[in-house]
C-alpha positions as CSV (number, residue, x, y, z in Angstrom):
1,X,9.7,6.3,-2.6
2,X,9.0,5.7,-6.3
3,X,5.9,3.7,-7.4
4,X,8.2,1.0,-9.0
5,X,10.0,0.6,-5.6
6,X,6.6,0.3,-3.8
7,X,5.4,-2.3,-6.2
8,X,8.6,-4.4,-5.7
9,X,8.3,-4.1,-1.9
10,X,4.7,-5.2,-2.0
11,X,5.4,-8.1,-4.3
12,X,8.3,-9.1,-2.1
13,X,6.2,-9.0,1.1
14,X,3.5,-11.1,-0.5
15,X,6.0,-13.6,-1.8
16,X,7.7,-13.8,1.7
17,X,4.7,-13.6,4.0
18,X,1.7,-14.6,1.9
19,X,-1.6,-13.9,3.7
20,X,0.4,-12.6,6.7
21,X,1.9,-9.7,4.6
22,X,-0.6,-7.1,5.7
23,X,1.6,-5.4,8.2
24,X,4.6,-5.2,5.9
25,X,2.3,-3.9,3.1
26,X,0.8,-1.2,5.4
27,X,4.3,0.1,6.1
28,X,4.9,0.5,2.3
29,X,1.4,2.1,1.9
30,X,2.2,4.6,4.7
31,X,5.5,5.5,3.1
32,X,3.9,5.9,-0.3
33,X,1.2,8.1,1.2
34,X,3.8,10.3,2.8
35,X,5.9,10.6,-0.4
36,X,3.4,10.5,-3.2
37,X,-0.1,11.1,-1.7
38,X,-3.4,9.2,-1.5
39,X,-3.9,8.8,-5.3
40,X,-0.7,6.7,-5.6
41,X,-1.7,4.6,-2.6
42,X,-5.2,4.0,-4.0
43,X,-3.6,2.9,-7.3
44,X,-1.5,0.3,-5.5
45,X,-4.5,-0.8,-3.5
46,X,-6.4,-1.4,-6.7
47,X,-3.5,-3.0,-8.6
48,X,-2.7,-5.6,-5.9
49,X,-6.4,-5.9,-4.6
50,X,-5.1,-5.1,-1.2
51,X,-8.6,-4.2,0.1
52,X,-9.9,-7.7,-0.5
53,X,-6.7,-9.6,0.3
54,X,-5.4,-7.6,3.3
55,X,-8.3,-5.4,4.4
56,X,-6.3,-2.2,3.5
57,X,-8.9,0.4,2.5
58,X,-8.4,3.1,-0.1
59,X,-7.7,6.6,1.2
60,X,-10.3,9.4,0.8
61,X,-7.8,12.3,0.4
62,X,-4.3,13.5,1.2
63,X,-5.6,15.2,4.4
64,X,-6.0,13.6,7.7
65,X,-8.1,14.7,10.7
66,X,-5.3,14.0,13.2
């Protein structure tokens, strides 16, 4: 997924679901992480203030412990 597509999908989710958009946004965030890495996810989280609005925290790195 390209960053522009992710932005469009996040904007569409917010427009459609408002404060209930968290789950839809998390799906986009997970796909962005898989395709582009944590830095791209953190940029989107900052850009859309997702941590404050939807409790979606920035990622520490591209590596998981699972």
